[in-house]
N, C-alpha and C positions, 0 to 999 in steps of 0.2 A: 155193907161193899155192896154197888152197882155194877153189873158187867158189860165193858161198851166196845162195842165197838165200832171203829172209824175207815170209812172207804171215800177213798180220794183216789180223784184221775189219780196222779204222779206224787212222789215225791221228793225233785226236782226242788231249785231255787223257786223260790215264791210267797209271798202276801200270804196265800191259805198256809200254804206250807208251816210257813214261822209261824204261824197264831196255832197251829196241828201242836207242831213241835212245841212251844209254850206251853200251851195247855195242860199236854201231857208230861212232861216233863215237873211242873207245879201240882198236880192231881195225883198221877200215879202210888198207887197205894194208900192214900190220906184219902177215902170213902169211893174212890174210882178204881176200877180194875179195867185198866185198857189193852186193847189190842188196834191191828191196822195193817185196812187190805190194801195197797195201788192196785191200783188197772193194771197201769204200766210196768214202771221200774221203782224201786227203790231212792235210786240217788244219793246226795248226800245226806237228806234230813234223818229218810231209813235208816242210812248206817249208824247218824246220832241215837236214833231212838235206841237201835238193837245193842248198842253199845252202854242205852241205859237200863237194858232188864229188859226194853217194852216189846212186844213180839208183833215182828214184822210181814207179812205176807202180798207178795205182788204173781199178778195172774199174767205180766208180759204180756198183754194185747198189743196188737199193732194197731189193729184201729178202734177209733171212740162211738164210734156209731156201734146203737142198741143191736147186739149178739145176743137171740135168744142162748144158745147156745151156753155163752158165756156168763148170761144171767145165772142160770141153771147148777152151771160150773159153781159161780158165789155161793148159791142161795145152800149149795152139798156144804162147800167150806162151814158156814152160819152155821148147818147144823149141826156140825161134829161140834161147836162149842156152845158152853154156857153164854148168853148173852141175857142181856135186859133192855139196852135200848142200842140200833141202830144210827151213828149219826154220821149223814153220808158229808161229802167238801167237793164242791162247784157242783153244775152242770152238772159234766156227765155222769162222776159216782149220783149225783143227785137221781139222774133219772135209771140208770142200769143198778145198782147199789141200793135203789130207790123199791127197782119192783124186782131185788130178790129177797130182800128185805120183807118188805107188807105182803107183797105176791105170792111168792114161793115159800115163806117160813115162817108169814103171821108175824114178824114180829114189829116193835112199834120203833118208825122209823123218824129219824129228823133231820131233816134236810139246813143247812149251811150256804146261801148264798155269796160272794163274795165281789160279786163284778158288780158294779155303778148302773147297766142296767141298758135299756134303748138306746144308747151309744156301743153299736158296734164293732166301732173303730179297730181291724187289726188282728179280731178275731176272726177263723175258716167258717168256713157257712154251719158247715156242721154243728159247730158252738152255735152258732144264732139260730138254727131248726131246732135243736134240744130246748136250749131255753124259751122258745115258744112253745115247741109243745108242752113244756114242763108248766107254763100255766094255766092249760086241763089239767094235768094229776095234780096240780096244788090241792087241789079243789075235797081229795079222796082218800089221795097215799099218805106225806105225812103228816103226824099227827101237830108237828110244829116245825115253821122254818124259820131261822135265823138268819138277819141281815145284821152283816158290823158296821152301821148308815142306814142312817134315817132317807137322806138322798136316794138310796138304796134299797128299802121300803115302799116311797114312795113311787118309786119308778116301775118298780117291779107290779105293784097294786094294780097300778094306770095298764101295765098289759096285761094284767087279768089273772094277777095270781091271790089265791083265798087273803081273803086282806082277815079272816076270822081267826086264819090262822101263825098272822107273822106276828114277828117280836123282833128286836133290835138290841144284841149286845153286839159291845165297840170292844175292837183287837187289847190287850190288855199289855203292858210292856216289866220287861225286869228293869229296874227302876236300881239293882245292885252289877246288872254287867253294865245298862247303860248309864251313864254319872259323868259328869266331869270330872275330866283325869290331867292335870296338867301333866303330867308326867309321859302322860302318850303324846300328848299334845305336843312338847317341846322334844319327843324320838320322833313321829308320824316328819313331822319339820326338817327338821335333823337327815330323816330320809330321803325324804323332799328336794334337801340342798335348799328349802327357807328362812328364813326366821322368824321368831314367835312376832315379831311385831308386823312382820308381813300380813295381807288383809289376804283371807283363804277362803274361797268359794267356793260351797262344793254342791254335786248333785249327788245322790246315792238312788242308783234304782237302772233295773235291767236291760237295755239297748230293746225298743217294743215301741210301735208308731206310736202308744198310748202316753208314756210316758212324753213323751216332744223334746227331746233332746236335742233338735238344730233350733226349737224356740230357746232352752236353755244357752244354746253358743251363739245365737245371732245378741241377746240378752250380754253372751261378758265380750260379746267386740266392742257390745254399744257402751260397758263401761268400763275397757280398758285405753276408751280412749280419753277415758273422763276419769280413773283412778289407772293412774302410770303403776302403782306397784303391786295393784293387784294380783291376783294369780286363783287359780280354776282347778278343780278336781273334777274324775269323774270318777263313781266306784259301783260295779254291777256288773254282770256277765253282759257278752258284748261288748262292751266299753274300754278295748286294748287297740294298740296298736295294729291289730290284724283284720279291723274293718274300712273297709275304703270303706262307704260310704261317709261313717266315723270323718275318718282322715280327711276328706275333700270337704268339709263341712267345717273344719277345724284350721284348715289351709287354704278355703276363704275368706275367713274369718280374720287372718290372720296373726293365726293362736299358738304356731305350732310350737315359741318358746314360753307357753305363762298357762301352757293347763295341762294337768298330769292326769294320762288313761292308768288304771288303778285294776282295772277288770274284776274279774267276782275275786274277793276276800274270803279269809273264814274270822279274820278277825275286826270289824266292819265297827264292830265299838269301838274301838282302840284310831281308826282313821277317824268317825263322825266326831269324836270329841279334842279330833285337830281342829277343828273349824271352826271361821268368826260366821259365817252364817252357811244359813242349808237351803237349799231350794228343793221346790218340788213345782216342775214344769209340766206340767201333766194336762191332755186335753181334756182326758176322762181320770177320775180316782172313784173307790167307794169310804175307805180308809185310809191314809196310808199310811203305812208303817215305820217309812224311814221321816218321815216327820214326826211322829209320834217318840221314833229313837232319838232324833237330836235332840228334841224340846227335851226331852230325859236327860239327855249331855249337858245339858244348862247353852245349848246355840241355837239362835233363836229365828223362825224360820220367816223367808218368802214364798208365797205359797200360792198357785191359779187357783181360782172360783167355784171348785169343783167338787164334786159332790161335801162331802162331813167336814172338809178344810181348812172352810173358814169356821164353825164351831171346835174343834179341835184345837184351830194356835186362837182364836179369842182378841184379847188384845195384846198378846205375849209376841206378835211379831206383826205382819201382814198379807194383806189377801189383795191379789191381781188379778185382772179379768187372760180370761188362756186367750192363745194365739198372741201376743201383743210383747215381742219384746223390748220394744223402750220399757214394754210401763215395766217388764220383771225386773231392767235393768234398775228404772227408778227409786223401785222396792226395794233394790239391793243395796244401790248409793248407798241407799237412805241410812241405814243399817248398817255399813259397810265406814261412814261419814263417822259417826257414835264417839263421842267423848269416849274411849273403852271402859268405866263408869258406868256410863249408862246403856252402854251392852249387856254387860256385863248384868245391869239388873233385870232387863228383859229379860237375859235367858237365863237368871236364877227364877221368875215370874212363869216361864214355860215351863221348868221343871216342874215348877212345888205342882202346875194346872195339873201336870202328870200324876206326879204321885199322889195328887187328892181326888185323882175323876177318872185314871184307866193303868193302874198297877194291875198285872198279873193274877196277884190276889183276890182283887173283886172279881173282877171277871170270871176267873175258875169259879169261885165263889158262887155267879150266875147260873153258868154252863150243871152244880154239883147240884142246885135248887132244881131245874128244869130234869134233869134228868129225874132225880128224889121225885118230881113231882108223876111224870112221867111212870115209872117206875107201882109205884102205891096204886093210878087212877088204873093200871093194866091188872095190876094185883085183884083189885075187887070184883072186877070182872067176871 
């Protein structure tokens, strides 16, 4: 059994947090003994992990800038655990957790970088600063640096990260949770007051500048004029009627009666299965979880050409330029106007690609093999 402590910035809703949860739930007790330390709070993901018997500790840090006292506190917590590998997630945890694990307690550290890199739109200045400092630390602090996309790896190596320590392990997906579900499709549509035949186009993403909801709404406005029956759906933290900026964009686009705002949902797999077309309208991504989840549900995707999105989608969907609502609308329309049988064939190909290349089981094995090699190398020193 390999004992791994995972240190992460926080355990709220986000791609890194979701991937951590999937990894732990698929590996704990199956070759790995996992525990988690959150630098801030435990959040929804923390509660889910605790409910499944995984130890979660929260430091409650108010500021994420490096604090030597907090690093020592974290090192003290690590010293009380039998740990083989320290796995950190995201820039702040890589920095703080890496110092605590490697310098203060001399444990092997693996960084996990989830950002696309270079384009830091929407990031606080402190995060950008730590990301750049980490390029120096990367040459001696972590034993390995995991990126979840080739684009992220390339961008960070260009930033100065140690090329001889990097590797790519993509996001993985639970293809039993995210799957085609005709019953869920009908229920969600019934709840929304639309028929099974209505073209439903969705964007599942938290409200954040990187996700560029304005791009999606402008594309929906164009599409609405060309396809009178199409309806639209937004799902994710901040996509509610309590968001004044989002409401203004929707009113300006004339979509008040044609767009459904679901906000943050626990049943994302059910919502996703109800879509005809899923979108990623982002300005920047590393590896989009929601694109992989839609594909796993058999829903074809239209994605902007950022990160590894084009590689993930392949020939099962369409790729369009960033910040170009006209091209995004044209891509969506192309899939919406397909005969349902042909659109279903795209969806089936998308699901097959996820099952074959990005299942959580295959990805979890890559993590386990990495930890096994690190534990073995350190045992022999």
